[in-house]
C-alpha positions in Angstrom: -55.9 -85.3 24.2 -56.6 -82.3 26.4 -53.8 -83.2 28.7 -51.4 -83.5 25.7 -52.4 -80.0 24.5 -51.9 -78.5 28.0 -48.4 -80.0 28.1 -47.7 -78.7 24.7 -48.9 -75.2 25.8 -46.4 -75.3 28.7 -43.6 -76.5 26.4 -44.2 -73.9 23.7 -44.1 -71.1 26.3 -40.4 -71.9 26.8 -39.5 -71.3 23.2 -41.9 -68.4 22.4 -40.6 -65.8 20.1 -39.8 -62.2 21.1 -42.8 -60.9 19.1 -45.6 -63.1 18.0 -49.2 -62.5 16.9 -52.3 -64.6 16.5 -54.0 -64.2 13.1 -57.8 -64.4 12.9 -58.7 -66.0 9.6 -61.2 -63.6 8.2 -61.0 -61.8 4.9 -60.3 -63.4 1.6 -60.4 -67.2 1.1 -60.4 -69.3 -2.1 -63.0 -72.1 -2.6 -63.6 -74.8 -5.1 -65.7 -78.0 -5.5 -64.3 -81.4 -4.6 -61.1 -82.4 -2.9 -57.9 -84.1 -3.9 -54.8 -84.3 -1.7 -52.8 -82.3 -4.3 -55.2 -79.3 -3.7 -53.4 -78.9 -0.3 -49.9 -78.8 -1.8 -48.0 -75.5 -1.6 -47.2 -75.5 -5.4 -50.9 -75.7 -6.2 -52.0 -72.7 -4.2 -54.6 -70.6 -6.1 -52.6 -67.5 -5.2 -49.7 -68.8 -7.4 -51.3 -70.5 -10.4 -54.8 -71.0 -12.0 -56.1 -74.5 -12.8 -55.2 -74.0 -16.6 -51.8 -72.5 -15.9 -53.1 -69.0 -16.5 -52.2 -66.1 -14.1 -54.6 -65.5 -11.3 -55.7 -62.0 -12.4 -57.0 -63.5 -15.6 -58.7 -66.3 -13.9 -60.6 -64.3 -11.3 -62.5 -62.0 -13.6 -65.9 -63.6 -13.0 -68.1 -62.8 -10.0 -67.3 -64.8 -6.9 -71.0 -65.2 -6.1 -71.4 -67.8 -8.9 -72.1 -71.4 -7.8 -69.0 -73.3 -6.5 -67.4 -75.2 -9.3 -64.2 -77.3 -9.8 -62.0 -74.2 -10.1 -60.7 -71.8 -7.5 -62.8 -68.8 -6.8 -62.6 -66.0 -4.3 -64.9 -65.8 -1.3 -65.1 -64.0 2.0 -65.0 -65.2 5.6 -67.4 -66.0 7.2 -68.1 -68.4 4.3 -71.7 -68.5 3.1 -72.7 -72.1 2.2 -76.4 -71.2 1.8 -76.9 -72.2 -1.8 -74.8 -75.3 -1.4 -76.6 -76.4 1.8 -80.1 -75.6 0.3 -79.4 -77.7 -2.8 -78.9 -80.8 -0.8 -75.6 -81.5 -2.5 -73.2 -84.1 -0.9 -69.4 -84.4 -1.3 -66.3 -82.4 -0.6 -65.6 -78.6 -0.8 -62.0 -77.3 -0.5 -61.1 -73.8 1.0 -57.7 -72.2 1.0 -56.2 -69.3 3.0 -52.8 -67.9 3.1 -51.0 -65.8 5.6 -47.4 -64.5 5.6 -45.3 -66.1 8.4 -44.0 -62.7 9.3 -47.5 -61.8 10.5 -47.2 -64.5 13.0 -43.6 -64.2 14.0 -41.7 -60.9 13.9 -38.1 -61.7 14.8 -35.6 -59.1 16.1 -32.6 -58.3 13.9 -29.2 -59.7 14.7 -30.5 -62.7 16.6 -30.7 -66.4 15.8 -34.4 -67.1 16.4 -36.3 -70.2 17.0 -37.8 -69.7 13.5 -34.5 -70.3 11.9 -34.0 -73.5 13.8 -37.7 -74.6 13.2 -38.3 -75.2 16.9 -41.4 -73.1 17.4 -44.9 -74.5 17.5 -48.0 -73.2 15.9 -51.7 -74.0 16.6 -55.0 -73.8 14.7 -58.3 -73.3 16.4 -61.4 -73.6 14.1 -64.1 -72.7 16.5 -67.3 -74.6 15.5 -67.1 -76.2 12.1 -69.3 -78.7 10.2 -69.5 -81.3 8.8 -66.6 -83.8 8.2 -63.4 -81.8 8.0 -59.7 -82.1 7.2 -57.0 -79.5 7.9 -53.7 -79.2 6.0 -50.8 -76.8 6.5 -48.5 -76.4 3.5 -49.7 -79.8 2.2 -49.3 -81.6 5.5 -52.4 -83.1 7.2 -52.6 -81.9 10.8 -56.0 -83.4 11.8 -59.7 -83.5 11.2 -63.1 -84.2 12.6 -65.5 -87.0 11.7 -65.0 -89.8 9.0 -66.4 -90.4 5.5 -66.1 -94.2 5.3 -67.8 -95.3 7.4 -69.5 -92.0 7.8 -69.2 -90.4 11.3 -70.4 -86.8 11.5 -68.1 -84.0 12.8 -71.0 -81.5 12.8 -70.4 -78.4 14.9 -67.3 -79.7 16.7 -64.3 -77.7 17.8 -60.9 -78.4 16.1 -57.8 -77.4 18.1 -54.4 -78.8 17.1 -50.8 -77.7 17.3 -48.1 -78.4 14.7 -44.4 -77.7 14.4 -43.1 -74.8 12.4 -41.0 -77.2 10.4 -44.2 -78.2 8.4 -43.8 -74.8 6.6 -40.7 -76.3 4.9 -39.0 -72.9 4.8 -41.9 -71.2 3.0 -42.5 -67.5 3.9 -46.2 -68.1 3.6 -48.5 -70.4 5.6 -51.1 -72.0 3.3 -54.1 -73.4 5.2 -56.3 -75.9 3.3 -59.7 -76.8 4.8 -61.6 -79.7 3.2 -65.2 -80.0 4.2 -67.5 -82.9 3.4 -71.3 -83.0 3.6 -73.0 -86.3 3.8 -76.7 -85.8 4.1 -78.5 -83.8 6.8 -75.7 -82.0 8.5 -74.9 -78.7 6.7 -71.5 -77.1 5.9 -70.6 -74.4 8.4 -67.4 -72.3 8.7 -68.3 -69.0 10.2 -67.0 -68.9 13.7 -65.4 -65.6 14.5 -62.9 -67.3 16.8 -61.1 -69.1 13.9 -57.4 -68.3 14.3 -53.9 -69.5 13.7 -50.8 -68.4 15.5 -48.2 -69.4 18.1 -49.3 -72.4 20.0 -48.9 -70.7 23.4 -51.2 -67.9 22.4 -53.9 -70.0 20.6 -54.0 -72.7 23.2 -53.9 -70.0 25.9 -56.8 -68.2 24.3 -58.8 -71.5 24.1 -58.3 -72.5 27.7 -58.8 -69.0 29.0 -62.2 -69.0 27.2 -63.0 -72.4 28.7 -62.1 -71.1 32.2 -64.1 -68.0 31.8 -67.0 -69.9 30.5 -67.0 -72.4 33.3 -66.6 -69.6 35.9 -69.7 -67.9 34.5 -71.6 -71.2 34.3 -70.7 -71.8 38.0 -72.2 -68.5 38.9 -75.4 -69.1 36.9 -75.7 -72.6 38.3 -75.2 -71.4 41.8 -77.9 -68.8 41.3 -80.3 -71.4 40.0 -79.6 -73.8 42.8 -80.1 -70.9 45.3 -83.5 -70.1 44.0 -84.5 -73.8 44.0 -83.4 -73.9 47.6 -85.6 -70.9 48.3 -88.5 -72.7 46.6 -87.9 -75.8 48.6 -88.3 -73.7 51.8 -91.3 -71.6 50.5 -93.3 -73.8 48.2 -95.9 -71.0 47.6 -93.3 -68.8 45.8 -93.4 -70.6 42.4 -91.4 -67.8 40.8 -88.3 -69.1 42.6 -88.9 -72.5 41.1 -89.2 -71.2 37.5 -86.3 -68.8 37.8 -84.1 -71.5 39.3 -85.0 -73.9 36.5 -84.4 -71.2 34.0 -80.9 -70.5 35.4 -80.0 -74.2 35.4 -81.4 -74.5 31.9 -79.2 -71.6 30.7 -76.2 -73.1 32.5 -76.6 -76.4 30.8 -77.4 -74.8 27.4 -74.3 -72.6 27.5 -72.3 -75.6 28.4 -72.9 -76.6 24.8 -71.0 -73.5 23.7 -67.8 -74.7 25.4 -65.3 -77.0 23.8 -65.6 -79.4 26.8 -69.0 -80.6 25.5 -67.0 -82.4 22.7 -65.3 -84.6 25.4 -68.7 -85.5 26.8 -70.6 -86.3 23.6 -67.8 -87.1 21.2 -69.2 -88.3 17.9 -72.8 -88.7 19.2 -74.0 -85.7 17.2 -77.7 -86.6 17.2 -77.8 -87.1 21.0 -75.9 -83.8 21.6 -78.2 -81.9 19.2 -81.3 -83.4 20.8 -80.2 -82.4 24.3 -79.0 -79.0 23.2 -82.2 -78.1 21.3 -84.5 -79.5 24.0 -82.8 -77.3 26.7 -83.0 -74.3 24.4 -86.8 -74.8 23.9 -87.5 -74.9 27.6 -86.0 -71.4 28.4 -88.7 -69.2 26.9 -91.6 -70.9 28.7 -89.7 -70.9 32.0 -89.0 -67.2 31.7 -92.5 -66.1 31.0 -93.9 -68.4 33.7 -91.4 -66.7 36.1 -92.7 -63.3 35.2 -96.4 -64.2 35.6 -95.8 -65.8 39.0 -93.5 -63.0 40.2 -96.0 -60.2 39.4 -99.4 -61.9 39.6 -98.9 -65.2 41.4 -100.7 -67.0 38.6 -99.9 -68.7 35.3 -100.3 -66.6 32.2 -102.4 -68.2 29.5 -99.9 -67.0 26.9 -97.1 -68.5 28.9 -98.9 -71.9 29.2 -99.7 -71.8 25.5 -96.1 -71.0 24.6 -95.0 -73.8 27.0 -97.3 -76.3 25.2 -95.8 -75.1 21.8 -92.3 -75.6 23.0 -93.2 -79.0 24.5 -94.3 -80.1 21.1 -91.0 -78.9 19.7 -89.2 -80.9 22.3 -91.1 -84.1 21.5 -90.5 -83.5 17.8 -86.8 -83.0 18.5 -86.5 -86.2 20.6 -88.2 -88.5 18.0 -87.1 -87.0 14.7 -84.1 -87.1 12.4 -81.6 -84.3 12.2 -83.1 -82.3 9.3 -86.5 -82.2 11.2 -84.6 -81.0 14.3 -83.0 -78.2 12.2 -86.4 -77.1 11.0 -87.8 -77.1 14.5 -84.9 -75.0 15.6 -85.6 -72.5 12.8 -89.3 -72.4 13.9 -88.3 -71.7 17.5 -86.0 -69.0 16.5 -88.7 -67.3 14.5 -91.1 -67.6 17.4 -88.5 -66.5 20.0 -88.0 -63.0 18.6 -91.6 -61.8 19.1 -91.7 -63.4 22.5 -88.6 -61.4 23.5 -90.6 -58.3 22.6 -93.5 -59.6 24.7 -91.2 -60.1 27.6 -90.1 -56.4 27.5 -93.8 -55.4 27.1 -94.7 -57.5 30.1 -92.2 -55.8 32.3 -92.8 -52.3 30.8 -96.5 -52.6 31.7 -95.5 -53.2 35.3 -93.2 -50.1 35.2 -96.2 -48.1 34.0 -98.2 -49.4 36.9 -95.5 -48.1 39.3 -94.3 -51.5 40.4 -91.0 -50.8 42.0 -89.6 -54.3 41.4 -90.2 -53.9 37.7 -87.6 -51.1 37.3 -84.7 -53.4 38.1 -86.2 -56.3 36.1 -86.6 -54.0 33.0 -82.9 -53.0 33.1 -81.8 -56.6 33.3 -84.2 -57.8 30.7 -83.2 -55.2 28.2 -79.6 -56.4 28.3 -80.7 -60.0 28.3 -83.1 -59.6 25.4 -80.6 -57.7 23.4 -78.0 -60.4 23.9 -80.5 -63.2 23.1 -81.5 -61.4 19.9 -77.8 -61.0 19.0 -77.1 -64.7 19.6 -80.0 -65.8 17.4 -78.7 -63.6 14.6 -75.2 -65.0 15.1 -76.6 -68.5 15.0 -78.3 -67.8 11.8 -75.1 -66.4 10.3 -76.5 -62.9 9.9 -73.8 -61.4 12.1 -70.3 -62.7 12.7 -69.5 -61.8 16.4 -69.1 -64.0 19.5 -72.1 -65.0 21.5 -72.8 -62.4 24.2 -75.6 -64.0 26.1 -73.6 -65.4 29.0 -72.1 -62.0 29.8 -75.5 -60.2 29.5 -77.0 -62.7 31.9 -74.8 -61.2 34.6 -76.6 -57.9 34.1 -79.9 -59.7 34.4 -78.8 -61.3 37.7 -77.9 -57.8 39.0 -81.5 -56.8 38.1 -82.8 -59.7 40.1 -80.4 -58.8 43.0 -81.9 -55.3 43.0 -85.4 -56.7 43.3 -84.3 -58.9 46.1 -82.6 -56.0 47.8 -85.8 -53.9 47.5 -87.8 -56.7 49.0 -85.3 -57.0 51.8 -85.8 -53.4 52.8 -89.6 -54.0 52.9 -89.2 -56.9 55.2 -86.4 -55.3 57.3 -88.8 -54.4 60.1 -90.1 -57.9 60.3 -86.6 -59.2 60.5 -85.9 -56.9 63.4 -88.8 -58.3 65.3 -87.7 -61.8 64.6 -84.2 -61.0 65.8 -85.6 -60.4 69.3 -86.1 -64.2 69.6 -82.9 -64.9 67.7 -81.0 -66.3 70.6 -83.6 -68.9 71.4 -83.8 -69.8 67.7 -80.1 -70.1 67.5 -80.0 -72.5 70.4 -82.7 -74.6 68.9 -81.0 -74.6 65.6 -77.7 -75.6 67.2 -79.4 -78.5 68.9 -80.9 -79.6 65.6 -77.5 -79.5 64.0 -75.9 -81.5 66.8 -78.6 -84.0 66.4 -78.1 -84.2 62.7 -74.4 -84.7 63.2 -75.0 -87.6 65.5 -77.3 -89.1 62.9 -74.7 -88.8 60.3 -72.1 -90.4 62.5 -74.4 -93.4 63.1 -75.4 -93.7 59.4 -72.7 -96.2 58.6 -73.6 -98.4 61.6 -77.3 -98.3 60.6 -76.5 -99.3 57.0 -74.4 -102.2 58.1 -77.2 -103.1 60.5 -79.6 -103.2 57.6 -77.2 -105.4 55.7 -76.9 -107.7 58.7 -80.6 -107.9 59.2 -81.2 -108.7 55.6 -78.6 -111.4 55.7 -80.3 -112.9 58.8 -83.6 -112.9 56.9 -82.1 -114.7 53.9 -80.1 -117.2 55.9 -83.0 -119.5 56.9 -84.4 -119.4 53.4 -81.3 -120.9 51.8 -79.3 -124.0 52.6 -79.3 -127.7 52.0 -82.1 -129.5 53.9 -82.0 -132.8 51.9 -81.3 -136.0 53.7 -81.2 -139.0 51.3 -79.2 -142.2 50.9 -79.6 -142.1 47.1 -79.1 -138.4 46.3 -76.2 -136.4 47.9 -76.4 -132.6 47.7 -73.7 -130.1 48.6 -73.7 -126.3 48.2 -71.2 -123.5 48.0 -72.1 -119.9 48.6 -69.7 -116.9 48.2 -71.4 -113.5 48.2 -69.4 -110.6 46.8 -70.4 -108.1 49.4 -68.8 -108.8 52.8 -69.1 -106.5 55.8 -68.5 -106.1 59.5 -71.3 -105.2 61.9 -70.3 -104.9 65.6 -68.6 -108.2 66.4 -70.1 -110.1 63.4 -68.6 -110.8 60.0 -71.2 -111.4 57.3 -71.9 -111.3 53.6 -74.8 -110.3 51.4 -75.7 -110.7 47.7 -78.2 -111.7 45.1 -77.4 -115.4 44.9 -79.4 -118.1 46.8 -79.4 -121.9 46.9 -82.1 -123.9 48.7 -82.9 -127.6 48.6 -85.6 -129.6 50.4 -87.2 -133.0 50.5 -90.8 -133.3 49.2 -93.2 -136.2 48.3 -95.1 -136.3 45.0 -97.4 -139.2 43.9 -95.9 -141.4 46.7 -92.3 -140.9 45.7 -89.6 -138.8 47.4 -87.9 -136.0 45.5 -85.1 -133.5 46.3 -86.4 -130.1 45.3 -83.9 -127.4 44.7 -83.4 -123.8 43.3 -80.3 -121.8 42.4 -81.1 -118.2 41.7 -79.2 -115.0 40.8 -81.2 -111.8 41.4 -80.5 -108.7 39.4 -78.4 -106.0 41.1 -75.6 -105.9 43.6 -75.5 -105.8 47.4 -78.8 -104.9 49.0 -80.8 -104.7 45.7 -79.7 -108.2 44.7 -80.4 -109.4 48.3 -83.9 -108.1 48.0 -84.5 -110.3 45.0 -82.9 -113.3 46.6 -85.1 -112.7 49.7 -88.3 -112.7 47.6 -87.2 -115.8 45.7 -86.4 -117.6 49.0 -89.7 -116.7 50.6 -91.8 -117.8 47.7 -89.9 -121.1 47.2 -90.0 -121.8 50.9 -93.8 -121.2 50.9 -94.3 -123.6 48.0 -92.2 -126.2 49.8 -94.1 -125.9 53.0 -97.4 -126.0 51.2 -96.4 -129.1 49.4 -95.3 -130.8 52.6 -98.6 -130.1 54.2 -101.1 -130.4 51.3 -102.3 -133.8 50.1 -103.6 -132.1 47.0 -100.2 -130.8 46.0 -98.6 -134.1 46.8 -100.8 -135.7 44.2 -99.2 -133.6 41.5 -96.8 -134.9 38.9 -93.2 -133.6 39.1 -93.8 -131.7 35.8 -96.9 -129.9 37.1 -95.2 -129.1 40.4 -92.4 -127.4 38.6 -94.8 -125.5 36.4 -96.7 -124.2 39.4 -93.5 -123.3 41.2 -92.3 -121.4 38.1 -95.6 -119.6 37.6 -95.8 -118.4 41.2 -92.3 -117.0 41.0 -93.1 -115.4 37.7 -96.3 -113.8 38.9 -94.5 -112.3 42.0 -91.5 -110.9 40.1 -93.6 -109.6 37.2 -95.4 -107.4 39.7 -92.1 -105.4 40.1 -92.5 -104.0 36.6 -89.0 -105.0 35.5 -87.1 -103.5 38.4 -86.4 -106.9 39.9 -85.6 -110.0 37.7 -83.8 -113.2 38.5 -82.2 -116.0 36.6 -82.7 -119.5 38.1 -82.7 -123.2 37.8 -85.6 -125.0 39.4 -85.4 -128.7 39.7 -86.5 -132.1 41.2 -84.5 -135.3 41.5 -86.3 -138.6 41.8 -84.5 -140.3 44.7 -85.5 -143.8 43.6 -84.6 -143.5 39.8 -82.2 -140.5 39.7 -84.3 -138.8 37.1 -83.6 -135.0 37.0 -86.5 -132.7 36.2 -85.5 -129.0 35.7 -86.4 -125.6 34.2 -83.6 -123.2 33.3 -84.6 -119.5 33.2 -81.6 -117.8 31.5 -79.2 -119.3 34.1 -75.8 -120.7 33.2 -76.0 -124.1 31.7 -76.2 -127.3 33.8 -73.0 -129.4 33.9 -72.8 -133.2 33.9 -69.7 -134.8 35.3 -69.5 -138.4 34.2 -66.5 -140.7 33.9 -64.1 -137.8 34.7 -65.5 -135.7 31.8 -67.6 -132.6 32.2 -70.2 -131.5 29.6 -73.3 -129.2 29.3 -76.8 -130.7 29.4 -78.3 -127.7 27.5 -77.4 -126.3 24.1 -79.5 -123.1 24.0 -81.7 -120.7 25.8 -84.9 -122.2 27.1 -86.6 -119.3 29.0 -85.9 -115.6 29.7 -85.3 -114.4 33.3 -88.1 -114.7 35.8 -89.8 -111.4 36.0 -89.9 -110.6 32.2 -93.5 -110.2 31.3 -93.5 -112.0 28.0 -92.2 -115.6 28.0 -90.1 -116.6 25.0 -92.0 -119.7 23.9 -93.9 -122.2 26.0 -92.7 -123.6 29.2 -91.1 -127.0 29.0 -89.6 -129.2 31.7 -86.3 -130.8 30.7 -85.4 -134.3 31.8 -82.1 -136.1 32.4 -81.7 -139.6 33.6 -78.8 -139.8 36.0 -76.7 -143.0 36.1 -74.9 -144.2 39.2 -71.9 -141.9 40.2 -73.2 -139.1 37.9 -72.7 -135.6 39.3 -74.7 -132.5 38.3 -73.4 -129.0 38.9 -75.6 -125.9 38.7 -74.2 -122.4 39.5 -74.6 -118.7 39.0 -72.7 -116.6 36.5 -70.1 -115.8 39.1 -68.4 -119.1 38.1 -67.7 -117.7 34.7 -67.1 -113.9 35.4 -63.5 -114.3 36.6 -61.1 -111.5 36.4 -58.1 -112.9 34.6 -55.9 -109.8 34.9 -55.4 -106.2 33.8 -54.7 -105.1 30.2 -52.2 -102.4 29.2 -54.9 -99.7 29.3 -55.7 -100.6 32.9 -59.0 -102.3 32.2 -60.0 -105.6 33.7 -59.8 -108.7 31.6 -62.9 -110.8 32.3 -63.3 -114.4 31.2 -65.8 -114.8 28.4 -65.4 -118.5 27.7 -68.1 -120.5 29.5 -66.4 -123.8 28.7 -63.6 -122.9 31.1 -65.9 -123.9 33.9 -66.0 -127.4 32.4 -62.1 -127.5 32.7 -62.3 -126.4 36.3 -64.8 -129.2 37.1 -62.5 -131.8 35.6 -59.4 -130.4 37.3 -61.3 -130.4 40.6 -62.5 -134.1 40.0 -66.0 -133.1 40.8 -65.4 -131.9 44.3 -66.7 -128.5 45.3 -63.8 -127.3 47.4 -61.3 -128.3 44.7 -63.4 -126.7 42.0 -63.4 -123.4 44.0 -59.7 -123.7 44.5 -59.0 -124.2 40.8 -61.3 -121.2 39.9 -59.5 -118.9 42.3 -56.2 -120.1 40.9 -57.1 -118.7 37.5 -58.4 -115.3 38.6 -60.5 -113.2 40.9 -64.2 -113.4 41.6 -66.1 -110.3 40.3 -69.6 -111.4 41.2 -71.6 -113.5 43.7 -70.6 -117.2 43.3 -72.9 -120.1 44.2 -72.7 -123.7 43.2 -74.8 -126.8 43.9 -73.5 -130.3 43.5 -76.0 -133.2 43.0 -74.6 -136.7 43.0 -76.7 -139.9 42.5 -75.7 -143.1 44.2 -72.1 -141.9 44.6 -69.7 -144.7 45.6 -72.6 -147.1 46.0 -72.1 -150.8 45.1 -73.4 -151.9 41.7 -76.8 -153.4 41.7 -77.4 -157.0 40.5 -80.3 -158.1 38.4 -82.9 -159.3 40.8 -84.3 -161.8 38.2 -81.6 -162.7 35.6 -84.0 -165.1 33.9 -86.8 -162.5 33.3 -86.0 -161.9 29.7 -86.0 -165.7 28.9 -89.2 -166.2 30.8 -90.9 -163.4 28.9 -89.5 -164.7 25.5 -91.0 -168.1 26.3 -94.3 -166.6 27.4 -94.5 -164.4 24.2 -94.5 -167.5 22.0 -97.6 -168.8 23.7 -99.5 -165.6 23.5 -101.9 -165.0 20.7 -102.7 -161.8 18.9 -106.3 -162.0 20.3 -107.1 -161.8 23.9 -107.9 -164.9 25.9 -108.6 -165.4 29.6 -105.4 -167.5 30.0 -103.2 -165.0 28.2 -104.5 -162.1 30.2 -104.1 -164.1 33.4 -100.5 -165.1 32.6 -99.6 -161.5 31.6 -101.1 -160.2 34.8 -99.2 -162.8 36.9 -95.9 -161.7 35.2 -96.7 -158.1 35.9 -97.4 -159.0 39.6 -94.0 -160.8 39.7 -92.1 -157.8 38.2 -93.8 -155.4 40.6 -92.3 -157.4 43.5 -88.8 -157.0 42.1 -86.3 -154.2 42.6 -86.1 -152.0 39.5 -83.5 -153.0 37.0 -82.8 -151.8 33.4 -83.7 -155.2 31.8 -87.3 -154.8 33.0 -87.9 -151.8 30.7 -88.2 -153.6 27.4 -90.2 -156.4 28.9 -92.8 -154.0 30.3 -93.0 -152.1 27.0 -93.8 -155.3 25.1 -96.3 -156.4 27.7 -98.0 -153.0 27.3 -98.2 -153.5 23.6 -99.8 -156.9 23.9 -102.4 -155.6 26.3 -103.1 -152.7 24.0 -103.6 -155.0 21.0 -106.0 -157.2 23.1 -107.9 -153.9 23.9 -107.6 -154.7 27.6 -107.1 -151.0 28.3 -107.2 -151.4 32.1 -104.4 -154.0 32.0 -102.4 -151.9 29.5 -102.7 -148.9 31.8 -101.5 -151.0 34.8 -98.4 -152.2 32.7 -97.5 -148.6 31.7 -98.0 -147.3 35.2 -95.6 -150.0 36.5 -93.1 -149.1 33.7 -93.2 -145.4 34.5 -92.9 -146.0 38.2 -89.5 -147.6 37.5 -88.5 -145.6 34.4 -90.3 -142.3 34.6 -88.1 -140.7 31.8 -89.9 -142.8 29.1 -92.1 -140.0 27.5 -93.4 -142.3 24.8 -94.8 -144.7 27.4 -96.3 -141.8 29.3 -98.2 -140.9 26.2 -99.4 -144.4 25.7 -100.6 -144.5 29.3 -102.7 -141.4 28.7 -104.2 -143.0 25.6 -105.0 -146.2 27.4 -106.6 -144.4 30.3 -108.8 -142.5 27.8 -109.9 -145.7 26.2 -110.5 -147.2 29.7 -112.9 -144.2 30.4 -110.7 -142.5 33.0 -110.8 -139.2 31.1 -109.5 -136.9 33.9 -106.5 -139.1 34.7 -105.8 -139.4 31.0 -105.8 -135.6 30.7 -103.5 -135.2 33.7 -101.0 -137.6 32.2 -101.3 -136.0 28.8 -100.5 -132.6 30.4 -97.3 -134.2 31.8 -96.3 -135.2 28.3 -97.1 -131.7 27.0 -94.9 -130.1 29.7 -92.0 -132.4 28.5 -92.6 -131.9 24.8 -95.0 -129.2 23.5 -94.4 -130.4 19.9 -95.7 -134.0 20.4 -98.6 -133.8 18.0 -100.2 -137.1 18.8 -100.2 -136.3 22.5 -101.8 -132.9 21.8 -104.6 -134.4 19.8 -105.2 -137.1 22.4 -105.0 -134.4 25.2 -107.6 -132.2 23.5 -109.9 -135.2 23.1 -109.4 -136.2 26.8 -110.4 -132.7 27.9 -113.4 -132.8 25.5 -114.5 -136.1 27.0 -113.9 -134.8 30.6 -116.4 -131.9 29.8 -113.6 -129.3 29.7 -114.3 -127.8 26.2 -112.3 -124.5 26.8 -109.1 -126.4 27.5 -109.8 -128.8 24.6 -110.1 -125.9 22.2 -107.0 -124.2 23.4 -104.9 -127.4 23.0 -106.5 -128.0 19.6 -105.4 -124.5 18.4 -101.8 -125.5 19.3 -102.1 -128.6 17.0 -103.6 -126.6 14.1 -100.9 -123.9 14.5 -98.2 -126.7 14.0 -100.1 -128.9 11.5 -103.1 -127.1 10.0 -104.0 -130.2 7.9 -103.8 -132.8 10.6 -106.8 -135.2 9.9 -107.3 -136.2 13.5 -107.3 -132.6 14.6 -109.9 -131.7 11.9 -112.1 -134.7 13.1 -111.8 -133.5 16.6 -112.7 -130.0 15.5 -115.9 -131.3 14.0 -116.7 -133.2 17.3 -116.2 -129.9 19.2 -118.7 -128.3 16.8 -116.6 -125.1 16.6 -114.6 -123.3 13.9 -111.1 -123.4 15.4 -108.5 -121.4 13.5 -104.8 -121.7 13.7 -104.5 -118.4 15.5 
């Protein structure tokens, strides 16, 4: 928009009239309540006709100070909306102003002017105006600020717009209609002395000249502030330099809010703009008085500290309060600022009386500054209608400080002369330091790349595929976004990591893996990946060397792995988080155990079709202090030739192209990855090729491929007659136990244990376990279920039955361990939770028993078994 208006300014300068004049819109206006589009029409101008068709002189016989009504009345600019704002009224108010076109353009006689052809351009500048506004010229809408539906505030924004002279439609008078709308907290305001209309080149030229002058002054103030901060950085004992530097920077930022450019920065974020503006304003007084106390006495004034505390409370109130409270706090500050300006002058005058030479210059500067500050407060309150003068008076204040510095310079001149005697040596030393600094700067890039390379070397041994298995085939793909060159090496660094290792748990081999994506790019992400790799590698090494950890169940091992990672990343207080999938694959059965912590969903490729295993969020990222729900281990039983794909979000964040506005088009459809897997026929290199064919990578991209018994021959049933044998044996078994029945069942179990696992054995073993349970031979039942789970570990129901039979057999600790496995698989399994709580009770672990029992009562408060167990524990356990 600003570029368009600058172009318009240059264009209008080529068709400027011979004599043109900007008109400031002060003097007589007309005002009425409400707004309708016909109010802006030229024929309905209040200067021409009253609302009842009566002449204007008749209609305007009443006092213009009466409350605004639905009829035109006279008023004066600046417009006083005090009664309307204080009443809390909401809605539209319409204002009209007229100006003869001849006041703007005065054409020379005998010439065909641009006015006759209608080629000239006009412009309107409103200055600050509030709240929602619409501007019409001779019935034509030229623009506005804010919206009414939905409501978007236009409070205290600047309106600058050009329009062609043809909008006047040949009229000799320009009729300007301003419609203002008040919604709630933001008050109506139209009192800026800069409000003007005229030739576009003059109005726009005035506006941009004001902006240039304003930024030139702001640059001076900012430079002065930074200079004094630099002085403080070199001489930390001189706190007056710190306070004065901060004061100058505060004034610089505050006066930025008096420029039109601030509208480009904040736009319609009125509350944010107001909060920052008021907060900056409230800091100026305390900084000024602290500067004086430090400058003269090298100590903090009690009044200054008290005023600083007062303004600090105002700032807190401004940050956390709605707009109407902010406005009240501003009024309170304005009332407090005036007496403090008097105190500032008294403070310096006292030093003048004490013959402090530095105070003379400060007094002169402060008199100008305090006068301008008082004027600006009165202008902000609408008491006077003149431009803000503070930014110009501040120059005088700076000259006062310059005089003080010059005076001090004279006093230290003799010391400088003495120091100059050793100047040559100091110059040589300083030159040497500068040369050394230059060399350090020249080597900075090399050192940075060296840091990158060292980090990549640290991460490299932590990631990779270290699984060697005939049953489970694992392949990985790693493409880090940040690639760099260090000396003769090409390397890459990023926040993604993949690691896979072989471990042994409960006598069975597993492929343990992790795919993580650390928060942040480049070195920050690499730091997270490094931490993840170190912790995971430590757990793997501990598992490979510790018999105790090798006795753990897969579910418990994953839980401990997740908890150790969580404890490490939580210690970073949210500055380092990571999404990840942790998993184990049973090499003998193909059962996949995994935990997904806000990582992209796991993909199954089966029979040339790809699908997601998950359907929702399980856990938040590792490193978030509060877990969303309890930890559960997900299971999936892989069939022969099944392929699992796990990857980071780089697989989805593909740049598909560039839109018309020049912004990147990023893929947001997660299912597109399924299509790429199918197109790549489950092969990593082909999948990567298909992804790159659709677009560009925008993030680190890692992918792990896990295949079970790929291209292996189909297994045959080792005992095709097993089902028939079991059917025949069942007919001979009675419902009550006998020595012969138990012996025959045990013999069949021994026979099955010698066979290679096959699917047909599952139902047979289940029924055998049920028979042993009915016979109350809990030891035999436990043996059956152990054999079943060794071959088919995905059977959670049989795992629960094993826990129950172990408890009945008196093996309470083993029963509790198995029950914890079930709980990690399904935290909502009520029967298991009741049984698990009872197992811990019997194993003399009452604290754990009570904790599990609370989970049951939270889900089913009236569960009878839970209530009986509560009585056995002898405690009042509530659902909380």
